[in-house]
C-alpha positions in Angstrom: 25.6 -13.5 44.5 24.5 -12.2 47.9 22.8 -15.1 50.3 19.8 -12.2 50.3 19.1 -12.7 46.5 19.8 -16.2 46.5 16.8 -16.9 48.9 14.6 -14.2 47.2 14.9 -15.9 44.3 14.3 -19.2 45.6 11.3 -18.3 47.2 9.9 -16.7 43.9 10.4 -19.9 42.1 8.5 -21.9 45.0 5.6 -19.4 44.8 5.4 -20.1 40.8 5.6 -23.6 40.9 2.9 -23.7 44.0 0.6 -21.5 41.6 1.0 -23.6 38.5 0.0 -26.5 41.0 -2.8 -25.1 43.0 -4.4 -22.4 40.7 -7.4 -23.5 38.5 -6.4 -24.1 35.1 -7.8 -22.0 32.1 -8.0 -21.8 28.7 -5.2 -19.2 27.3 -6.8 -16.2 25.7 -6.4 -16.0 22.0 -5.6 -12.3 22.3 -3.3 -10.4 24.7 -4.8 -9.4 27.7 -2.4 -6.2 27.1 -4.0 -5.1 23.5 -7.5 -4.9 25.3 -8.5 -1.5 26.0 -10.0 -0.7 29.0 -12.6 2.0 28.2 -16.3 1.5 28.2 -16.7 0.9 24.7 -14.2 -2.0 24.9 -16.5 -3.4 27.6 -19.7 -3.1 25.5 -18.2 -5.6 23.1 -17.7 -8.2 25.4 -20.7 -10.7 25.2 -22.8 -11.0 28.0 -21.8 -13.5 31.1 -25.4 -14.7 31.5 -29.0 -14.8 30.9 -31.0 -12.1 32.4 -33.8 -12.7 34.5 -36.7 -9.9 34.0 -35.8 -8.3 37.5 -32.0 -8.0 36.5 -33.1 -7.0 32.9 -35.5 -4.2 34.6 -32.3 -3.0 36.8 -30.2 -2.6 34.1 -31.9 -2.0 30.8 -35.1 0.2 32.1 -37.3 0.8 29.4 -35.6 -1.4 27.4 -35.9 -4.6 29.5 -38.6 -6.3 27.6 -35.7 -6.7 24.9 -33.1 -8.1 27.0 -34.4 -11.5 27.1 -35.0 -13.5 24.0 -33.4 -16.1 21.5 -31.1 -14.9 18.8 -32.3 -16.2 15.2 -30.2 -15.6 11.9 -31.4 -14.7 8.6 -29.4 -15.2 5.6 -29.3 -13.2 2.4 -27.6 -14.9 -0.6 -26.5 -12.8 -3.6 -24.2 -13.7 -6.7 -21.2 -12.1 -4.7 -21.8 -12.5 -0.7 -23.5 -14.7 1.6 -24.6 -12.3 4.3 -26.0 -13.7 7.6 -27.6 -11.3 10.4 -28.6 -12.1 13.7 -31.8 -11.2 15.4 -29.9 -10.7 18.3 -28.7 -6.7 17.9 -30.1 -6.7 14.4 -26.4 -6.9 13.3 -24.5 -8.5 10.2 -23.2 -11.7 11.8 -20.9 -13.1 9.0 -20.0 -12.5 5.7 -18.9 -15.0 3.1 -17.1 -13.7 0.0 -18.1 -16.3 -2.8 -15.5 -15.8 -5.5 -13.0 -15.7 -3.2 -10.8 -18.4 -0.8 -8.1 -18.0 1.7 -4.4 -19.0 1.2 -5.2 -22.3 2.2 -8.1 -22.6 -0.3 -11.0 -22.5 2.3 -14.2 -20.4 2.5 -13.3 -16.7 2.6 -15.5 -15.7 5.8 -14.6 -11.6 5.7 -16.3 -11.5 9.3 -18.0 -13.7 12.1 -19.4 -13.9 14.9 -16.0 -14.0 16.9 -14.0 -11.8 14.8 -16.3 -8.9 14.7 -18.3 -6.7 17.2 -20.5 -4.1 16.1 -22.6 -2.0 18.7 -24.6 1.0 18.9 -24.6 2.9 22.8 -27.7 4.5 23.1 -27.5 7.3 25.7 -31.2 6.2 27.5 -32.7 8.0 30.8 -31.3 4.7 32.5 -27.7 5.2 31.1 -26.1 3.6 28.1 -27.6 0.6 26.6 -25.7 -1.5 24.0 -28.4 -2.4 21.0 -25.8 -5.4 20.3 -27.5 -6.9 23.7 -30.9 -6.5 22.7 -32.9 -9.1 20.9 -34.7 -7.5 17.8 -38.1 -9.0 15.4 -38.0 -9.4 12.1 -40.4 -10.4 9.3 -37.9 -11.3 6.9 -36.7 -14.9 6.2 -33.9 -16.6 4.6 -33.5 -15.4 0.5 -31.4 -15.6 -2.5 -31.4 -12.6 -4.9 -29.8 -12.2 -8.3 -28.4 -9.3 -10.0 -30.6 -6.8 -10.7 -32.8 -7.3 -8.1 -32.6 -6.4 -4.3 -34.4 -6.6 -1.1 -34.5 -5.0 2.2 -34.1 -6.6 5.7 -36.2 -4.7 9.0 -35.0 -5.7 12.5 -37.3 -3.7 14.8 -37.0 -3.4 18.9 -40.6 -2.3 19.9 -40.7 -0.9 23.3 -44.6 0.4 23.4 -47.2 2.1 21.5 -45.6 3.6 18.0 -42.1 3.4 20.2 -39.4 1.5 18.5 -35.9 1.3 17.2 -35.3 0.2 13.4 -32.5 -1.1 11.5 -32.7 -1.8 7.8 -30.5 -3.2 5.5 -30.8 -2.6 1.7 -29.1 -5.6 -0.3 -28.7 -5.7 -4.1 -28.4 -8.8 -5.8 -25.0 -8.2 -6.7 -21.9 -6.2 -5.4 -20.6 -5.4 -1.6 -22.2 -2.2 -0.7 -24.9 -2.7 1.6 -27.3 0.5 2.8 -27.7 0.3 6.4 -30.6 3.0 8.0 -31.0 3.6 11.7 -34.2 5.1 13.0 -35.5 5.7 16.5 -39.6 6.4 16.4 -41.2 8.0 19.1 -38.4 7.9 22.1 -37.8 11.4 22.7 -38.8 10.8 26.4 -36.9 7.6 26.5 -33.4 8.3 24.7 -31.6 11.7 25.7 -30.3 13.8 22.6 -26.7 12.9 23.8 -24.7 11.3 21.0 -24.8 7.6 20.0 -21.9 6.0 20.5 -20.7 3.6 17.7 -17.9 1.2 18.5 -16.5 -1.7 15.8 -14.1 -4.1 16.9 -12.6 -6.0 13.7 -10.2 -8.9 14.1 -8.6 -9.2 10.7 -8.1 -12.7 9.8 -4.9 -14.1 8.3 -6.3 -14.7 4.5 -3.0 -14.4 2.7 0.3 -16.7 3.3 2.8 -14.1 4.6 1.8 -13.1 8.1 4.4 -10.7 8.7 4.3 -9.2 5.7 0.3 -8.9 6.0 1.0 -7.2 9.6 3.1 -4.3 7.6 0.2 -3.3 5.3 -3.3 -4.1 7.8 -4.3 -0.7 8.4 -7.7 1.4 9.2 -8.4 4.0 6.1 -10.2 7.1 6.9 -11.6 10.1 5.2 -11.6 13.2 7.3 -10.9 16.9 6.7 -10.6 16.6 2.4 -8.3 14.0 2.6 -7.3 10.1 3.2 -5.3 9.3 6.2 -4.4 5.9 8.2 -3.4 4.1 11.1 -1.3 1.1 11.5 0.8 0.9 8.7 3.9 -1.0 9.4 3.1 -0.7 12.9 3.9 -3.9 15.5 2.8 -2.1 18.5 -0.6 -0.7 19.4 -1.5 2.5 18.3 -4.4 4.8 18.9 -5.3 7.8 17.5 -7.8 10.7 18.2 -9.4 12.3 15.2 -10.6 15.7 15.7 -12.6 16.5 12.1 -15.7 14.3 11.5 -14.8 11.3 9.6 -17.1 10.8 6.5 -16.0 6.9 6.3 -13.3 4.4 8.0 -12.1 0.9 6.6 -10.6 -1.9 8.2 -8.4 -2.8 5.3 -6.7 -6.1 5.0 -4.1 -7.0 2.4 -6.7 -7.5 -0.3 -10.2 -6.9 1.6 -12.0 -4.4 3.4 -14.8 -3.9 6.2 -15.9 -0.6 6.0 -18.6 1.8 7.6 -19.7 4.9 5.1 -21.6 7.9 6.6 -24.2 9.4 4.0 -25.5 12.2 6.0 -24.0 13.3 9.2 -20.6 12.1 10.0 -18.8 10.4 12.4 -17.3 12.5 15.3 -15.1 12.5 18.3 -13.9 9.4 16.3 -10.8 7.2 18.2 -9.3 4.7 15.9 -6.8 1.7 17.6 -4.6 -0.9 16.1 -3.8 -3.5 18.6 -1.2 -6.3 17.9 -0.7 -9.9 19.6 2.5 -10.9 18.1 1.9 -14.4 19.1 -1.3 -14.6 17.9 -1.6 -17.0 14.6 -5.4 -16.5 14.0 -5.6 -12.6 13.7 -3.3 -10.1 12.2 -4.4 -7.2 14.4 -7.7 -6.1 15.6 -8.6 -2.7 14.4 -11.4 -1.0 16.6 -13.0 2.3 15.5 -15.3 4.4 17.7 -17.1 7.5 17.1 -20.1 9.6 17.9 -23.3 9.6 15.7 -26.1 12.4 16.1 -28.8 10.7 18.6 -31.0 13.9 17.1 -30.5 12.4 13.2 -31.5 8.9 14.3 -34.8 10.4 15.7 -35.1 12.4 12.6 -34.6 9.3 10.0 -31.3 10.9 9.1 -29.2 8.0 9.9 -28.6 6.8 6.7 -25.1 5.0 6.5 -23.9 2.1 4.5 -21.5 -1.0 4.8 -18.5 -2.2 2.5 -17.5 -6.0 2.7 -15.1 -6.9 -0.3 -12.4 -7.2 -2.3 -9.9 -3.9 -2.4 -10.4 -4.2 -6.1 -10.2 -0.6 -7.6 -12.4 -1.3 -10.8 -15.0 -1.9 -7.4 -14.2 0.7 -5.0 -13.7 3.6 -7.3 -17.4 3.3 -8.3 -19.1 3.7 -4.3 -20.4 7.0 -5.2 -21.2 7.9 -1.7 -17.6 7.9 -0.3 -15.1 10.1 -1.3 -12.1 9.0 -2.6 -12.8 5.3 -1.2 -10.9 4.2 -4.6 -7.6 5.7 -2.8 -8.0 2.2 -0.2 -5.9 0.8 -3.3 -2.5 2.5 -2.8 -1.4 3.3 -6.2 1.7 4.9 -4.8 3.0 8.5 -4.4 1.1 11.6 -5.7 3.3 11.7 -8.8 3.1 8.4 -9.5 -0.7 7.8 -8.9 -1.7 9.4 -12.5 0.3 6.6 -14.1 -1.3 3.9 -12.4 -4.7 5.2 -12.0 -5.1 5.9 -15.9 -2.4 3.6 -17.7 -1.5 0.3 -15.9 -4.9 -0.2 -14.1 -7.2 0.3 -17.0 -4.3 -1.7 -19.0 -4.4 -4.5 -16.9 -8.5 -4.6 -17.0 -8.6 -4.5 -21.0 -5.6 -7.1 -21.4 -7.7 -9.5 -18.8 -10.2 -9.5 -21.4 -8.0 -11.5 -23.8 -5.2 -13.3 -21.3 -6.5 -15.6 -18.6 -3.3 -16.3 -17.9 -1.6 -13.6 -15.9 2.2 -14.6 -16.5 1.4 -14.2 -20.3 -0.6 -10.8 -19.5 2.6 -9.7 -17.7 4.7 -10.2 -20.8 2.1 -8.7 -23.1 1.9 -5.7 -21.0 5.9 -5.4 -20.8 5.9 -5.5 -24.6 3.0 -2.8 -25.3 5.3 -0.6 -22.6 8.5 -1.2 -24.4 6.7 -0.9 -27.7 6.0 3.1 -26.6 9.3 3.7 -25.2 11.1 2.5 -28.4 11.6 6.2 -29.7 13.2 7.3 -26.7 15.5 4.3 -26.4 16.6 4.5 -30.0 17.4 8.3 -29.7 19.1 7.4 -26.2 21.2 4.6 -28.6 22.5 6.9 -31.3 23.5 9.4 -28.5 25.5 7.0 -26.6 26.8 5.9 -30.3 28.1 9.3 -30.9 29.7 10.0 -27.8 31.2 6.8 -28.2 32.8 7.7 -31.5 34.5 10.9 -29.5 36.2 8.4 -27.3 39.8 8.6 -29.0 39.5 12.3 -29.2 38.9 12.3 -25.2 41.9 9.8 -24.6 43.9 12.5 -26.5 42.6 15.2 -24.5 43.3 13.0 -20.9 47.0 12.4 -22.1 47.4 16.6 -22.4 45.6 17.6 -19.2 46.9 15.0 -17.1 44.9 14.7 -13.5 43.6 18.0 -13.9 40.1 17.0 -13.3 38.2 20.0 -13.9 40.6 21.2 -17.2 39.3 17.5 -18.3 35.8 18.3 -17.8 35.9 21.9 -19.7 37.7 20.3 -22.2 35.1 17.5 -22.7 32.2 19.7 -22.9 34.2 22.1 -25.2 34.5 19.0 -27.6 30.7 18.0 -27.2 30.0 21.7 -28.1 32.1 21.5 -31.4 30.3 18.5 -32.6 26.9 19.1 -31.4 26.4 16.3 -28.9 24.3 16.7 -25.6 25.4 14.3 -23.4 21.9 14.6 -21.4 20.1 13.2 -24.4 21.0 9.5 -23.2 20.0 10.2 -19.6 16.2 10.8 -21.2 14.9 7.4 -21.8 16.3 6.2 -18.5 14.6 9.2 -16.4 11.4 8.6 -18.4 11.7 4.8 -17.2 12.2 5.2 -13.8 8.5 6.5 -13.1 7.3 3.5 -15.0 9.7 1.2 -12.7 8.3 2.6 -9.6 4.7 2.9 -10.3 4.8 -0.6 -10.9 6.8 -1.3 -7.2 3.6 0.5 -5.5 1.0 -1.2 -7.7 1.9 -5.2 -7.6 1.4 -5.5 -4.1 -1.7 -3.9 -3.8 -2.8 -5.4 -7.2 -5.7 -8.0 -6.2 -5.9 -9.3 -9.7 -2.8 -11.3 -9.2 -3.9 -12.9 -5.9 -4.0 -17.3 -6.0 -2.9 -17.1 -10.1 -0.4 -19.0 -11.0 2.5 -19.5 -13.1 5.2 -21.6 -13.9 6.4 -22.8 -10.4 4.4 -19.8 -9.0 1.3 -20.6 -7.1 0.3 -17.0 -6.4 2.0 -14.2 -8.2 0.5 -12.2 -5.5 3.1 -13.2 -3.3 6.7 -14.4 -3.5 7.8 -17.7 -5.0 9.4 -19.9 -2.9 10.4 -23.2 -4.8 13.5 -23.5 -2.3 13.3 -23.1 1.8 16.4 -22.5 3.6 17.1 -24.0 6.7 17.9 -20.7 8.5 17.0 -16.7 8.0 19.5 -14.6 6.3 19.4 -11.3 7.5 17.5 -9.0 5.0 16.8 -12.2 2.8 14.5 -14.4 4.4 14.3 -18.1 4.7 13.5 -18.9 1.0 14.7 -18.2 -2.5 12.5 -16.4 -4.9 13.5 -18.1 -8.1 11.7 -14.9 -10.1 13.8 -12.7 -8.0 17.0 -14.5 -8.7 16.2 -14.7 -12.4 15.4 -11.2 -12.3 18.8 -10.1 -10.5 20.9 -12.3 -13.2 19.0 -10.3 -16.1 19.9 -7.0 -14.4 23.5 -8.2 -14.1 23.5 -9.4 -17.5 22.0 -5.9 -18.9 24.2 -3.7 -16.4 27.4 -5.6 -18.1 25.9 -5.4 -21.9 25.1 -1.6 -21.3 28.3 -0.8 -19.9 30.2 -2.4 -23.4 28.1 0.3 -25.6 28.4 3.0 -23.4 31.4 5.3 -23.8 33.9 5.3 -20.8 33.8 8.2 -18.8 36.8 10.2 -17.1 37.2 8.7 -13.9 38.6 11.3 -11.2 41.1 10.3 -9.1 39.8 9.1 -5.5 36.1 8.6 -6.9 34.6 5.1 -7.2 33.8 3.4 -10.7 30.7 4.2 -11.6 30.4 0.7 -13.9 30.8 -1.4 -10.5 27.9 0.7 -9.0 25.5 -0.8 -11.9 26.7 -4.4 -10.6 26.3 -3.4 -6.9 23.0 -2.5 -7.3 21.3 -5.5 -8.5 22.4 -7.5 -5.9 21.2 -5.0 -3.2 17.8 -4.9 -5.1 17.5 -8.8 -4.8 17.3 -8.7 -0.8 14.5 -6.2 -1.3 12.7 -8.3 -4.0 13.0 -11.5 -2.3 9.6 -11.2 -0.3 7.8 -9.1 -2.9 5.3 -10.5 -5.4 6.5 -12.7 -7.4 4.6 -11.1 -10.4 6.5 -8.0 -10.3 9.9 -10.0 -10.3 8.7 -11.5 -13.6 7.4 -7.9 -14.9 11.2 -6.5 -14.3 12.7 -9.7 -15.6 10.9 -9.7 -18.8 11.4 -6.1 -18.9 15.3 -6.7 -18.7 15.3 -9.3 -21.2 13.3 -7.4 -24.0 15.3 -4.2 -23.4 18.5 -6.3 -24.3 16.7 -7.8 -27.6 15.3 -4.1 -28.0 18.8 -2.5 -28.3 20.0 -5.1 -30.7 17.2 -4.5 -33.1 17.9 -1.0 -32.6 21.9 -1.4 -33.1 21.4 -3.2 -36.7 19.9 -0.3 -37.8 22.3 2.2 -36.6 25.5 2.5 -38.8 28.8 3.8 -37.1 30.2 5.1 -40.0 27.1 7.4 -40.9 27.2 8.6 -37.1 30.8 9.5 -37.8 30.2 11.6 -41.1 27.3 13.1 -39.2 29.5 14.1 -36.3 32.5 15.4 -38.8 29.4 17.5 -40.6 28.3 19.0 -37.4 32.0 20.2 -36.6 32.3 21.6 -40.1 28.9 23.6 -39.7 29.5 24.8 -36.4 32.9 25.9 -36.9 31.8 27.7 -40.3 28.4 29.1 -38.4 26.1 27.3 -41.0 24.7 25.7 -38.2 22.9 27.1 -35.1 24.2 26.2 -32.1 21.5 24.1 -29.8 20.1 25.6 -26.1 22.4 23.0 -24.7 25.4 24.5 -26.5 24.8 27.7 -25.8 23.9 27.1 -22.0 27.3 25.0 -22.1 29.2 27.9 -23.5 27.9 30.5 -21.3 28.7 28.4 -17.9 32.2 27.3 -19.5 32.9 31.1 -19.8 31.4 32.0 -16.3 33.8 29.1 -14.9 36.6 30.8 -16.9 36.1 34.2 -15.6 35.7 32.8 -11.9 38.7 30.9 -12.5 40.6 33.8 -13.7 39.3 36.0 -10.8 40.4 33.6 -8.3 43.8 33.1 -9.7 43.8 36.9 -10.0 42.8 36.9 -5.9 45.4 34.2 -5.4 48.3 36.5 -6.8 47.4 39.3 -5.2 47.4 37.5 -1.7 50.8 36.0 -2.5 52.1 39.5 -3.4 50.9 40.7 -0.3 52.7 38.0 1.9 55.9 38.5 0.1 55.5 42.4 1.2 54.9 41.4 4.5 57.9 38.9 4.7 60.4 41.8 3.2 59.2 44.3 6.0 
């Protein structure tokens, strides 16, 4: 280093040490200041720094000054499913306790509270923008408990003069998680402009499940606009902001298994801005989801400010029935569009049906596997018979191989010709595999989003909705993690056993020179899949484990009903009938024959062209 660099570094170090000694010590913030937005919307969600006097209140709030000074009072309403705490300050929902759920530490599950959630309505008054969350409302309601079949209304009023007031009304049912929310501005034409009222909801999503890293990947804000569901924040580890041009019908701050949502019943939310803010060092909150948008002030004055809140589990059987919110059930990710019908119309209803009979979800998964395998039995039987037929042809294929040598194209042609002669379709063995793939893929998406598995124990797994980790590693393996999932390990072993067994009953394929042995790939893929599945739900690994074991047993049973001598006689009979014309060729055989003829014709043309080119070269050399 040069002398000037050394002196500069020394001065910087002295300044830092001096600052630590002389500067006043303050509590470190829980969230990264870098994640705080600098818009007026974020400034609005900060708590008032001091209690205002009447003069200061008049200067800031104008005609609303009388409501700027007061004392907050809590109103608690308890239903069969939730305990809701409202505050007269802002007239807002202050706290939501989901009574039927616990956090991963077995603590009461508060979906939102005063520290994590700030909901604001900013009115465009003649004095400027007024945030209703800073003002004190009045109410005649008191604490109460309501049961299923009953409902109650809570009205919070901000009186400003004779027949002039702001009113927020909540309608709460004795069961369920949906709350009707109506906002009305009465007699305020001279005080509130017809410019848009700004809604700002800052929601710090808590860690409710055990895996912070995995939770951060799935936390999103889902929203419905322009006839389709979209989201922001999925898989993002950085701050994300998105402006929505189309009107938003509803948005939901989605934790892994729970939702806090705002739903419009009349006019939509326009000019929306959605933000996903991440502080990687925060161990209390997963992400901060901030949703902003404009509401029609004219609608609020006309009594059309009708909305809803949803605070509850992201359970498909519950969210699919939110009638005022189009496609609200899509908050449960059921996979890609081509897989969604299988989950929506088979697996989710099947889970609900089996829950009536089985309280243990490990047993339920076993029964589900048996049902699926029973439905697939005809295809599995057909596949086994097809593979048995091809296995009978292995000696003839070996003879053909000796004749054609290393000519792969000729070998393929002769092999197809043999299949045609005996009426065997090599594709028939692939049908069950192709039919099974959508099932396995559907469950791959369904199980991580299935709240029914949450905190359900089985064997050594305390929670089937997340990975089982009875073995902790003192170090992290890249792409694997610092734990060993026993269910995933058992699943991998079962896949390797199934691959070995399947290779024993599958006829050997002709391996082309330079090409890898496809049988080795069947052993390699399960090991790779183990790395992927190690952090996936234990319930999914257990399903795949049971599925592999049942498949092997299923094929063992089918094998006892399939007679090799009978299959050999069928092949010979097919060969005789096809050769004599007694039996019509199948569509596959016709297609195969046409393909072979086209290939022969193309080969002849290529050989003829090659001969012509060689002849011309020879003539050119003579000249």
